[in-house]
C-alpha positions as a Markdown table, in Angstrom:
| # | Residue | x | y | z |
|---|---|---|---|---|
| 1 | Unk | -8.5 | -6.3 | 21.8 |
| 2 | Unk | -5.1 | -6.7 | 20.3 |
| 3 | Unk | -2.4 | -4.0 | 20.5 |
| 4 | Unk | 0.4 | -4.0 | 18.0 |
| 5 | Unk | 3.2 | -1.7 | 19.1 |
| 6 | Unk | 5.2 | 0.5 | 16.8 |
| 7 | Unk | 8.0 | -1.9 | 16.4 |
| 8 | Unk | 5.8 | -5.0 | 15.9 |
| 9 | Unk | 4.2 | -6.6 | 12.9 |
| 10 | Unk | 5.0 | -9.1 | 10.2 |
| 11 | Unk | 7.4 | -8.2 | 7.5 |
| 12 | Unk | 6.7 | -9.6 | 4.1 |
| 13 | Unk | 7.6 | -9.2 | 0.4 |
| 14 | Unk | 4.6 | -8.2 | -1.7 |
| 15 | Unk | 4.5 | -9.8 | -5.1 |
| 16 | Unk | 5.6 | -7.6 | -8.0 |
| 17 | Unk | 6.8 | -4.8 | -5.7 |
| 18 | Unk | 10.4 | -3.7 | -6.0 |
| 19 | Unk | 12.5 | -1.5 | -3.7 |
| 20 | Unk | 9.7 | -2.0 | -1.2 |
| 21 | Unk | 9.1 | -3.6 | 2.1 |
| 22 | Unk | 5.9 | -4.1 | 3.9 |
| 23 | Unk | 5.0 | -4.5 | 7.6 |
| 24 | Unk | 1.6 | -6.0 | 8.2 |
| 25 | Unk | 0.2 | -4.5 | 11.4 |
| 26 | Unk | -3.1 | -6.3 | 11.4 |
| 27 | Unk | -4.4 | -9.3 | 9.4 |
| 28 | Unk | -5.6 | -12.8 | 10.2 |
| 29 | Unk | -2.4 | -13.8 | 12.0 |
| 30 | Unk | -2.7 | -10.7 | 14.2 |
| 31 | Unk | -6.3 | -11.3 | 15.0 |
| 32 | Unk | -8.3 | -9.3 | 12.4 |
| 33 | Unk | -11.0 | -11.3 | 10.7 |
| 34 | Unk | -11.3 | -9.5 | 7.3 |
| 35 | Unk | -9.1 | -6.4 | 7.3 |
| 36 | Unk | -5.5 | -6.1 | 6.6 |
| 37 | Unk | -3.6 | -3.0 | 7.6 |
| 38 | Unk | 0.0 | -2.6 | 6.4 |
| 39 | Unk | 2.6 | 0.1 | 6.4 |
| 40 | Unk | 4.4 | -0.1 | 3.0 |
| 41 | Unk | 7.8 | 1.6 | 2.4 |
| 42 | Unk | 9.0 | 2.4 | -1.1 |
| 43 | Unk | 12.5 | 3.6 | -1.6 |
| 44 | Unk | 12.9 | 6.4 | -4.2 |
| 45 | Unk | 12.1 | 4.8 | -7.6 |
| 46 | Unk | 10.4 | 1.8 | -5.9 |
| 47 | Unk | 7.5 | 0.4 | -7.9 |
| 48 | Unk | 4.5 | -1.9 | -7.8 |
| 49 | Unk | 3.7 | -3.4 | -11.2 |
| 50 | Unk | 0.3 | -3.1 | -12.9 |
| 51 | Unk | -2.0 | -5.6 | -11.2 |
| 52 | Unk | -5.4 | -6.0 | -9.7 |
| 53 | Unk | -6.7 | -7.5 | -6.5 |
| 54 | Unk | -10.0 | -9.2 | -5.6 |
| 55 | Unk | -10.1 | -6.9 | -2.5 |
| 56 | Unk | -10.8 | -3.2 | -2.0 |
| 57 | Unk | -7.8 | -1.2 | -1.2 |
| 58 | Unk | -7.2 | 2.3 | 0.3 |
| 59 | Unk | -3.8 | 3.9 | 0.2 |
| 60 | Unk | -3.0 | 6.8 | 2.5 |
| 61 | Unk | 0.4 | 8.6 | 2.0 |
| 62 | Unk | 2.1 | 9.1 | 5.4 |
| 63 | Unk | 5.3 | 10.4 | 3.9 |
| 64 | Unk | 6.8 | 11.2 | 0.5 |
| 65 | Unk | 5.2 | 11.2 | -3.0 |
| 66 | Unk | 3.6 | 8.5 | -5.0 |
| 67 | Unk | 2.3 | 8.3 | -8.6 |
| 68 | Unk | -0.5 | 5.8 | -9.2 |
| 69 | Unk | -1.7 | 4.8 | -12.8 |
| 70 | Unk | -4.8 | 2.9 | -13.6 |
| 71 | Unk | -5.3 | 0.7 | -16.7 |
| 72 | Unk | -7.2 | 3.5 | -18.5 |
| 73 | Unk | -4.0 | 5.6 | -18.4 |
| 74 | Unk | -5.1 | 8.0 | -15.7 |
| 75 | Unk | -2.4 | 9.4 | -13.5 |
| 76 | Unk | -2.9 | 10.2 | -9.8 |
| 77 | Unk | 0.0 | 12.2 | -8.2 |
| 78 | Unk | -0.2 | 11.7 | -4.4 |
| 79 | Unk | 1.6 | 13.5 | -1.6 |
| 80 | Unk | 1.5 | 13.3 | 2.2 |
| 81 | Unk | -2.0 | 13.2 | 3.5 |
| 82 | Unk | -3.6 | 12.1 | 0.2 |
| 83 | Unk | -5.8 | 9.0 | 0.0 |
| 84 | Unk | -6.9 | 6.9 | -2.9 |
| 85 | Unk | -9.5 | 4.2 | -3.1 |
| 86 | Unk | -9.0 | 1.3 | -5.5 |
| 87 | Unk | -12.1 | -1.0 | -6.1 |
| 88 | Unk | -11.7 | -4.7 | -6.2 |
| 89 | Unk | -10.7 | -5.9 | -9.7 |
| 90 | Unk | -9.3 | -2.5 | -10.8 |
| 91 | Unk | -5.7 | -2.6 | -12.0 |
| 92 | Unk | -3.1 | -0.1 | -10.8 |
| 93 | Unk | 0.7 | 0.5 | -10.7 |
| 94 | Unk | 2.7 | 2.7 | -8.4 |
| 95 | Unk | 5.9 | 4.6 | -8.5 |
| 96 | Unk | 7.6 | 6.3 | -5.5 |
| 97 | Unk | 8.7 | 9.7 | -6.8 |
| 98 | Unk | 10.8 | 12.3 | -5.1 |
| 99 | Unk | 14.1 | 12.0 | -3.3 |
| 100 | Unk | 12.9 | 10.4 | -0.1 |
| 101 | Unk | 11.2 | 7.1 | 0.5 |
| 102 | Unk | 7.4 | 7.0 | 0.4 |
| 103 | Unk | 5.5 | 5.5 | 3.4 |
| 104 | Unk | 2.0 | 4.3 | 2.7 |
| 105 | Unk | -0.7 | 3.1 | 5.0 |
| 106 | Unk | -2.6 | 0.3 | 3.1 |
| 107 | Unk | -6.0 | -0.9 | 4.2 |
| 108 | Unk | -7.3 | -4.0 | 2.4 |
| 109 | Unk | -10.8 | -5.5 | 2.8 |
| 110 | Unk | -12.6 | -8.3 | 1.0 |
| 111 | Unk | -15.7 | -7.4 | -1.0 |
């Protein structure tokens, strides 16, 4: 077992994410073999540009509001407690909406 306390983890800058910071709680450096678990914080107006990943992703909104678009032009308005699944290879962008920052729990797994 490996316990990561609330103030522990690895900060990193995610590519093509702006007004955002990420704290990886679990991944290979922390002992997980295939999963990555991150807490991602977007300031109001923070964005992630349209992109795809070769991994499955799940976003769970811990706080705030978030708008996600897919490459077909669909819009998904998310608020606290909402979850969205993004299959490997599917493009998405994100925008933190509202007047407070958005905190997202991100779970990433290889296919």
